[in-house]
C-alpha positions as CSV (number, residue, x, y, z in Angstrom):
1,X,0.0,0.0,0.0
2,X,1.4,3.4,-0.9
3,X,1.5,6.5,1.3
4,X,-1.3,9.0,0.9
5,X,-0.3,12.0,-1.3
6,X,-1.4,14.4,1.4
7,X,-0.4,13.4,4.9
8,X,-2.8,13.7,7.8
9,X,-1.4,16.6,9.8
10,X,-2.3,17.6,13.3
11,X,-3.7,21.0,14.0
12,X,-0.9,23.4,13.1
13,X,-0.3,26.1,15.7
14,X,1.8,29.2,15.8
15,X,3.7,27.8,18.8
16,X,7.5,27.9,18.7
17,X,8.9,24.5,17.7
18,X,12.2,25.1,19.6
19,X,13.2,22.2,21.9
20,X,16.2,24.0,23.3
21,X,18.9,22.3,21.3
22,X,19.5,24.8,18.6
23,X,22.3,24.0,16.1
24,X,22.1,27.2,14.1
25,X,24.3,28.7,16.8
26,X,26.9,26.1,15.7
27,X,26.7,27.3,12.1
28,X,24.0,25.1,10.7
29,X,21.7,26.7,8.1
30,X,18.8,24.5,9.4
31,X,18.5,23.5,13.0
32,X,18.7,19.8,13.4
33,X,16.3,19.9,16.4
34,X,13.4,22.0,15.3
35,X,14.1,22.1,11.5
36,X,13.7,25.9,11.2
37,X,16.1,27.8,9.0
38,X,18.5,30.3,10.5
39,X,16.3,33.1,9.1
40,X,13.2,31.6,10.7
41,X,14.9,31.3,14.0
42,X,16.2,34.8,13.8
43,X,12.9,36.4,12.8
44,X,10.5,34.2,14.8
45,X,9.4,36.9,17.2
46,X,8.7,39.3,14.3
47,X,6.6,36.9,12.3
48,X,2.8,37.0,12.2
49,X,0.8,34.1,13.5
50,X,0.1,32.9,10.0
51,X,3.8,33.0,9.0
52,X,4.6,30.9,12.1
53,X,1.8,28.5,11.2
54,X,3.3,28.2,7.7
55,X,6.7,27.4,9.1
56,X,5.2,24.8,11.4
57,X,3.2,23.3,8.5
58,X,6.4,23.0,6.4
59,X,8.2,21.3,9.4
60,X,5.2,18.9,9.9
61,X,5.3,18.0,6.2
62,X,9.1,17.5,6.3
63,X,8.9,15.3,9.3
64,X,6.1,13.3,7.7
65,X,8.1,12.8,4.5
66,X,11.2,11.7,6.5
67,X,9.1,9.1,8.3
68,X,7.4,7.8,5.0
69,X,10.2,7.3,2.5
């Protein structure tokens, strides 16, 4: 059976996905813990709620794709 084209995603919130193990401070362009880009980490507090939801949606899709190769 193949994976669905559109994954079932949980409710996407505007909550910060940070788990306190940021690797952007170590020079990574994308944090290995929360999967946000350096730009997203840097500008998180300036983002609108919808922009934050969009980031969290992208992260949820990426995590789903990584778990369903």
